[in-house]
C-alpha atoms as a printed R data frame, in Angstrom:
   type eleno elety resid chain resno       x       y       z
1  ATOM     1    CA   MET     A     1  -6.259  -5.823  49.277
2  ATOM     2    CA   ASN     A     2  -7.877  -9.564  50.066
3  ATOM     3    CA   LYS     A     3  -9.683  -9.446  46.390
4  ATOM     4    CA   ILE     A     4  -7.008  -8.276  44.297
5  ATOM     5    CA   LYS     A     5  -4.017 -11.326  45.207
6  ATOM     6    CA   VAL     A     6  -7.141 -13.141  45.022
7  ATOM     7    CA   SER     A     7  -8.628 -11.999  40.727
8  ATOM     8    CA   ILE     A     8  -4.675 -12.200  39.892
9  ATOM     9    CA   PRO     A     9  -3.393 -15.684  39.964
10 ATOM    10    CA   LEU     A    10  -6.593 -16.773  39.029
11 ATOM    11    CA   MET     A    11  -6.450 -14.577  35.917
12 ATOM    12    CA   ILE     A    12  -3.226 -15.733  35.295
13 ATOM    13    CA   MET     A    13  -4.697 -19.207  35.185
14 ATOM    14    CA   ILE     A    14  -6.732 -18.374  32.953
15 ATOM    15    CA   LEU     A    15  -5.439 -16.185  30.497
16 ATOM    16    CA   ILE     A    16  -2.554 -19.568  30.704
17 ATOM    17    CA   SER     A    17  -5.193 -22.385  30.642
18 ATOM    18    CA   LEU     A    18  -6.493 -20.996  26.762
19 ATOM    19    CA   PRO     A    19  -6.025 -22.667  23.873
20 ATOM    20    CA   VAL     A    20  -2.896 -21.075  21.672
21 ATOM    21    CA   TYR     A    21  -3.215 -21.803  17.806
22 ATOM    22    CA   SER     A    22  -0.877 -21.276  15.734
23 ATOM    23    CA   LEU     A    23  -0.403 -21.342  11.771
24 ATOM    24    CA   THR     A    24   2.352 -22.457   9.400
25 ATOM    25    CA   TRP     A    25   3.413 -22.026   6.565
26 ATOM    26    CA   GLU     A    26   2.744 -24.204   5.115
27 ATOM    27    CA   GLU     A    27  -1.532 -23.591   5.932
28 ATOM    28    CA   ILE     A    28  -0.499 -20.076   4.848
29 ATOM    29    CA   LEU     A    29   0.723 -21.299   0.937
30 ATOM    30    CA   GLU     A    30  -2.656 -23.730   1.411
31 ATOM    31    CA   ALA     A    31  -5.087 -20.908   2.058
32 ATOM    32    CA   LEU     A    32  -4.083 -18.517  -1.075
33 ATOM    33    CA   GLU     A    33  -3.987 -21.297  -3.529
34 ATOM    34    CA   THR     A    34  -6.988 -21.236  -5.933
35 ATOM    35    CA   GLU     A    35  -7.460 -25.029  -6.377
36 ATOM    36    CA   SER     A    36  -7.776 -25.681  -2.749
37 ATOM    37    CA   TYR     A    37 -10.589 -22.206  -2.109
38 ATOM    38    CA   ASP     A    38 -13.737 -23.383  -0.571
39 ATOM    39    CA   PHE     A    39 -16.563 -21.634  -0.384
40 ATOM    40    CA   PRO     A    40 -17.708 -20.921   2.504
41 ATOM    41    CA   VAL     A    41 -21.583 -22.401   3.660
42 ATOM    42    CA   ASN     A    42 -23.204 -19.902   4.159
43 ATOM    43    CA   ALA     A    43 -22.029 -18.848   0.712
44 ATOM    44    CA   ARG     A    44 -23.044 -21.769  -1.552
45 ATOM    45    CA   ASN     A    45 -26.956 -21.013  -2.383
46 ATOM    46    CA   LYS     A    46 -26.599 -16.926  -2.641
47 ATOM    47    CA   GLN     A    47 -28.116 -16.075  -6.032
48 ATOM    48    CA   VAL     A    48 -25.536 -14.732  -8.306
49 ATOM    49    CA   THR     A    49 -25.831 -12.739 -10.937
50 ATOM    50    CA   CYS     A    50 -23.360 -12.109 -13.812
51 ATOM    51    CA   TRP     A    51 -23.077  -9.645 -16.764
52 ATOM    52    CA   LYS     A    52 -22.198  -9.030 -20.239
53 ATOM    53    CA   GLU     A    53 -22.659  -5.725 -22.151
54 ATOM    54    CA   VAL     A    54 -22.210  -5.969 -25.425
55 ATOM    55    CA   TYR     A    55 -21.896  -3.523 -28.013
56 ATOM    56    CA   TRP     A    56 -22.791  -3.954 -31.722
57 ATOM    57    CA   GLU     A    57 -24.130  -1.628 -34.696
58 ATOM    58    CA   GLU     A    58 -26.747  -1.920 -37.521
59 ATOM    59    CA   TYR     A    59 -25.649  -1.009 -41.466
60 ATOM    60    CA   ILE     A    60 -28.818   0.840 -43.097
61 ATOM    61    CA   GLU     A    61 -28.275   0.479 -46.429
62 ATOM    62    CA   GLY     A    62 -28.952   3.646 -48.883
63 ATOM    63    CA   ASN     A    63 -29.202   3.955 -52.212
64 ATOM    64    CA   SER     A    64 -29.075   6.185 -55.648
65 ATOM    65    CA   GLY     A    65 -32.115   8.746 -53.154
66 ATOM    66    CA   TYR     A    66 -31.555   8.155 -49.537
67 ATOM    67    CA   LYS     A    67 -27.462   7.493 -47.616
68 ATOM    68    CA   GLY     A    68 -27.109   5.297 -45.263
69 ATOM    69    CA   TYR     A    69 -26.273   5.170 -42.308
70 ATOM    70    CA   VAL     A    70 -25.017   3.373 -38.722
71 ATOM    71    CA   ASN     A    71 -27.731   2.714 -36.018
72 ATOM    72    CA   SER     A    72 -25.154   1.099 -32.696
73 ATOM    73    CA   TYR     A    73 -26.537  -0.487 -30.200
74 ATOM    74    CA   ASN     A    74 -25.191  -1.015 -26.603
75 ATOM    75    CA   ASP     A    75 -27.329  -3.899 -24.696
76 ATOM    76    CA   LYS     A    76 -26.446  -5.926 -20.816
77 ATOM    77    CA   ILE     A    77 -27.262  -9.233 -20.827
78 ATOM    78    CA   LYS     A    78 -28.032 -11.774 -18.750
79 ATOM    79    CA   ILE     A    79 -24.707 -14.720 -18.844
80 ATOM    80    CA   ASN     A    80 -24.375 -18.110 -16.779
81 ATOM    81    CA   CYS     A    81 -21.542 -17.325 -14.521
82 ATOM    82    CA   PRO     A    82 -17.995 -18.585 -15.680
83 ATOM    83    CA   TYR     A    83 -17.601 -20.284 -12.816
């Protein structure tokens, strides 16, 4: 019983002494702006690869004895990331 009498006030003092941080609306709105966003330090050195899917067609001409045809191609190309 004596331990409980001592531990309850001790826990209350510890909880009261912990710092309390509150956010303001200004801080929340600043965090949502794209201009103010900065990558975390641990993400700055990561390699990012961007890919673009490209489609094109090539027409093969025919002649009087042979019909022409179309070849179609799909390819993924590595590009510079736009950011």
